[in-house]
C-alpha positions as CSV (number, residue, x, y, z in Angstrom):
1,X,0.9,-37.8,89.6
2,X,-1.5,-36.1,92.0
3,X,-3.8,-37.6,94.5
4,X,-6.8,-37.2,92.3
5,X,-5.2,-39.4,89.6
6,X,-4.7,-42.1,92.2
7,X,-8.5,-42.1,93.1
8,X,-10.2,-45.2,91.8
9,X,-13.5,-44.6,89.9
10,X,-16.6,-45.0,92.0
11,X,-18.4,-48.4,91.7
12,X,-22.0,-48.0,90.6
13,X,-24.9,-50.4,91.3
14,X,-28.5,-50.4,90.0
15,X,-30.9,-51.8,92.5
16,X,-34.6,-52.4,91.7
17,X,-37.3,-52.8,94.4
18,X,-35.1,-50.7,96.6
19,X,-37.6,-48.9,98.8
20,X,-38.1,-51.6,101.4
21,X,-37.2,-55.2,102.4
22,X,-34.2,-56.9,100.8
23,X,-33.8,-54.3,98.1
24,X,-33.3,-51.5,100.6
25,X,-31.1,-53.7,102.8
26,X,-28.8,-54.4,99.8
27,X,-28.7,-50.8,98.8
28,X,-27.7,-49.8,102.3
29,X,-25.0,-52.4,102.5
30,X,-23.6,-51.3,99.2
31,X,-23.7,-47.6,100.2
32,X,-21.8,-48.4,103.4
33,X,-19.2,-50.1,101.2
34,X,-18.7,-47.0,99.1
35,X,-20.9,-47.8,96.1
36,X,-22.9,-45.1,94.2
37,X,-26.5,-46.1,93.6
38,X,-29.3,-45.9,91.1
39,X,-32.4,-47.1,92.9
40,X,-36.0,-47.6,91.8
41,X,-39.3,-48.8,93.1
42,X,-43.0,-48.3,92.2
43,X,-43.9,-46.4,95.4
44,X,-42.6,-42.8,95.1
45,X,-43.0,-42.0,98.8
46,X,-41.2,-45.1,99.9
47,X,-38.4,-44.5,97.4
48,X,-38.0,-40.9,98.5
49,X,-37.6,-42.1,102.1
50,X,-35.0,-44.6,101.0
51,X,-33.2,-42.0,99.0
52,X,-33.0,-39.7,102.0
53,X,-31.4,-42.5,104.1
54,X,-28.9,-43.5,101.4
55,X,-28.0,-39.9,100.4
56,X,-26.5,-39.4,103.8
57,X,-23.9,-42.1,103.0
58,X,-23.3,-42.0,99.2
59,X,-24.4,-40.5,95.9
60,X,-27.7,-41.8,94.9
61,X,-30.1,-41.4,92.0
62,X,-33.7,-42.4,92.8
63,X,-36.1,-42.9,89.9
64,X,-39.6,-44.0,90.9
65,X,-41.5,-46.2,88.3
66,X,-42.2,-49.7,87.3
67,X,-39.6,-51.9,85.6
68,X,-42.1,-53.2,83.2
69,X,-42.1,-49.8,81.5
70,X,-39.6,-49.6,78.6
71,X,-38.8,-45.9,79.1
72,X,-38.3,-46.3,82.8
73,X,-35.7,-49.1,82.2
74,X,-33.9,-46.9,79.7
75,X,-33.8,-44.1,82.3
76,X,-32.2,-46.4,84.8
77,X,-29.5,-47.5,82.4
78,X,-28.8,-43.9,81.4
79,X,-28.6,-42.8,85.0
80,X,-26.0,-45.5,85.7
81,X,-24.0,-44.5,82.6
82,X,-23.9,-40.9,83.8
83,X,-22.4,-42.1,87.0
84,X,-19.6,-43.9,85.1
85,X,-21.3,-47.2,84.3
86,X,-22.8,-50.0,86.4
87,X,-20.6,-52.7,87.9
88,X,-23.6,-54.4,89.5
89,X,-27.2,-54.9,88.6
90,X,-29.5,-56.2,91.4
91,X,-32.8,-57.4,90.0
92,X,-34.8,-57.5,93.2
93,X,-38.2,-56.0,92.3
94,X,-40.9,-58.6,92.4
95,X,-44.6,-59.2,92.9
96,X,-46.4,-62.1,94.5
97,X,-49.5,-62.0,92.3
98,X,-49.4,-59.1,90.0
99,X,-49.9,-56.4,92.6
100,X,-47.5,-54.2,94.6
101,X,-50.1,-53.8,97.4
102,X,-49.6,-56.1,100.4
103,X,-53.0,-57.8,101.0
104,X,-53.5,-60.4,103.7
105,X,-55.2,-63.0,101.6
106,X,-54.1,-66.5,100.8
107,X,-52.4,-66.8,97.4
108,X,-54.7,-68.3,94.8
109,X,-54.4,-71.7,93.3
110,X,-53.3,-71.9,89.7
111,X,-56.9,-72.8,88.7
112,X,-58.0,-69.5,90.1
113,X,-55.3,-67.0,89.2
114,X,-56.6,-64.3,86.9
115,X,-54.6,-64.3,83.7
116,X,-53.9,-60.5,83.8
117,X,-52.4,-61.0,87.3
118,X,-50.4,-64.0,86.0
119,X,-49.1,-62.0,83.1
120,X,-48.0,-59.1,85.3
121,X,-46.3,-61.6,87.6
122,X,-44.2,-62.9,84.8
123,X,-43.5,-59.4,83.4
124,X,-42.3,-58.1,86.8
125,X,-40.4,-61.2,88.0
126,X,-38.9,-62.5,84.7
127,X,-39.3,-60.4,81.6
128,X,-38.4,-57.0,83.0
129,X,-35.2,-58.3,84.7
130,X,-34.1,-59.8,81.4
131,X,-34.9,-56.6,79.6
132,X,-33.1,-54.4,82.1
133,X,-30.1,-56.7,82.0
134,X,-30.0,-56.3,78.2
135,X,-29.7,-52.5,78.6
136,X,-27.2,-52.5,81.4
137,X,-25.1,-55.4,80.1
138,X,-22.7,-53.3,78.0
139,X,-21.7,-51.3,81.1
140,X,-21.3,-54.5,83.1
141,X,-19.1,-56.0,80.4
142,X,-16.9,-52.9,80.4
143,X,-16.4,-53.1,84.2
144,X,-16.2,-56.9,84.6
145,X,-19.4,-56.5,86.6
146,X,-22.1,-58.8,87.9
147,X,-25.8,-59.5,87.8
148,X,-27.6,-60.5,91.0
149,X,-31.1,-61.9,90.4
150,X,-33.2,-62.5,93.5
151,X,-34.9,-65.9,93.2
152,X,-36.9,-68.0,95.6
153,X,-37.2,-71.6,96.9
154,X,-40.7,-71.4,95.3
155,X,-38.8,-71.7,91.9
156,X,-37.9,-75.3,92.8
157,X,-40.4,-76.4,95.4
158,X,-44.1,-76.8,94.4
159,X,-45.8,-74.9,97.2
160,X,-49.6,-74.7,97.1
161,X,-50.7,-71.3,96.0
162,X,-47.3,-70.2,94.8
163,X,-47.6,-71.6,91.2
164,X,-47.6,-68.3,89.4
165,X,-44.8,-66.7,91.5
166,X,-42.7,-69.9,91.5
167,X,-43.0,-70.4,87.8
168,X,-41.9,-66.8,87.1
169,X,-38.9,-67.2,89.4
170,X,-38.1,-70.6,87.7
171,X,-38.1,-68.7,84.4
172,X,-35.7,-66.1,85.9
173,X,-33.4,-68.9,87.2
174,X,-33.1,-70.5,83.7
175,X,-32.5,-67.1,82.1
176,X,-29.8,-66.5,84.7
177,X,-28.1,-69.8,84.0
178,X,-28.1,-69.2,80.2
179,X,-26.8,-65.7,80.6
180,X,-24.0,-67.0,82.8
181,X,-22.9,-69.3,80.0
182,X,-23.2,-66.6,77.3
183,X,-21.4,-63.9,79.3
184,X,-18.3,-65.6,80.8
185,X,-16.7,-62.2,81.7
186,X,-19.6,-61.2,83.8
187,X,-20.7,-62.9,87.0
188,X,-24.3,-63.9,86.9
189,X,-26.0,-65.2,90.1
190,X,-29.5,-66.3,91.0
191,X,-29.9,-66.4,94.8
192,X,-32.6,-67.8,97.0
193,X,-32.5,-65.5,100.0
194,X,-34.8,-67.8,102.1
195,X,-37.7,-66.6,104.2
196,X,-37.3,-63.2,105.7
197,X,-39.3,-60.9,107.9
198,X,-40.8,-58.8,105.1
199,X,-44.2,-57.4,104.2
200,X,-44.2,-59.7,101.1
201,X,-43.9,-62.8,103.3
202,X,-46.5,-61.6,105.7
203,X,-48.9,-60.8,102.9
204,X,-48.4,-64.3,101.6
205,X,-48.9,-65.8,105.0
206,X,-51.9,-64.0,106.6
207,X,-52.3,-64.7,110.3
208,X,-48.9,-66.5,110.6
209,X,-46.2,-65.4,113.0
210,X,-43.1,-64.6,111.0
211,X,-41.2,-62.9,113.8
212,X,-38.7,-65.8,113.9
213,X,-37.5,-65.2,110.4
214,X,-34.3,-63.2,109.8
215,X,-34.5,-59.5,108.9
216,X,-33.4,-58.5,105.4
217,X,-30.5,-56.6,107.0
218,X,-29.1,-59.9,108.2
219,X,-29.4,-61.6,104.8
220,X,-28.0,-58.8,102.6
221,X,-24.4,-59.1,103.7
222,X,-24.5,-62.8,103.0
223,X,-25.7,-62.2,99.4
224,X,-23.1,-59.5,98.8
225,X,-20.4,-62.0,99.8
226,X,-20.8,-63.3,96.3
227,X,-19.6,-59.9,95.1
228,X,-16.7,-59.7,97.5
229,X,-15.4,-63.1,96.7
230,X,-16.1,-62.9,93.0
231,X,-17.9,-66.3,93.4
232,X,-18.4,-68.2,90.1
233,X,-21.7,-67.7,88.3
234,X,-24.5,-70.0,89.4
235,X,-27.6,-70.4,91.6
236,X,-27.1,-70.2,95.4
237,X,-29.1,-70.3,98.6
238,X,-28.4,-67.8,101.3
239,X,-28.4,-70.5,104.0
240,X,-25.6,-72.3,102.2
241,X,-23.6,-69.2,101.7
242,X,-23.9,-68.3,105.4
243,X,-22.9,-71.8,106.5
244,X,-19.1,-71.3,106.4
245,X,-19.5,-68.2,108.6
246,X,-21.3,-70.2,111.1
247,X,-18.7,-73.0,111.0
248,X,-20.9,-75.3,109.1
249,X,-20.0,-77.5,106.2
């Protein structure tokens, strides 16, 4: 048997919202660990910059577009299949209030949220991740893979102004829990990463100093510990996952 026959097949991950913030940090950590990547984001320029950084480390397929588009989701699943099939799906793409543009304005109260914006929030944060999971799930089953859904503490804490976003993440949490029961051979996690020093948090907190929050690059390895340890399916908080590393309980 020659050396090529001993080579293990490449692990493949699909990461949405991968042009910046936590999505990019997760993609970079996966690339450093030898994963091949299919990445997507709505901003073509930002995604191209991410692709250039990642391509220096691993094989990467970058497909700009919105995950609410049926054809785009199909292209992502097809790209992963061409690489050998996904072992990991990271549903990270999200929107605060139905817009990808960071605007330094307070989040609206539920009484004032325009219904089109609320609909887009649910489409991006809950419906599209479920739909993309449906497409990628056969690959994940074949590889004994995992789904990592990025949640938020706003899914369980009633913050003023965060009603639409929080409700959409609560829907994603419940879908995650149901999928975990229905797919026992696939790990399915919802993870609250906590506050991070990102454009999204700054847009939601105009005028506030967020410099004390951790960078996404600090949080990503904590989340990927679920993958390394093959942690049971469930909902987790990054601060709890990081506690053992700090010597906490």
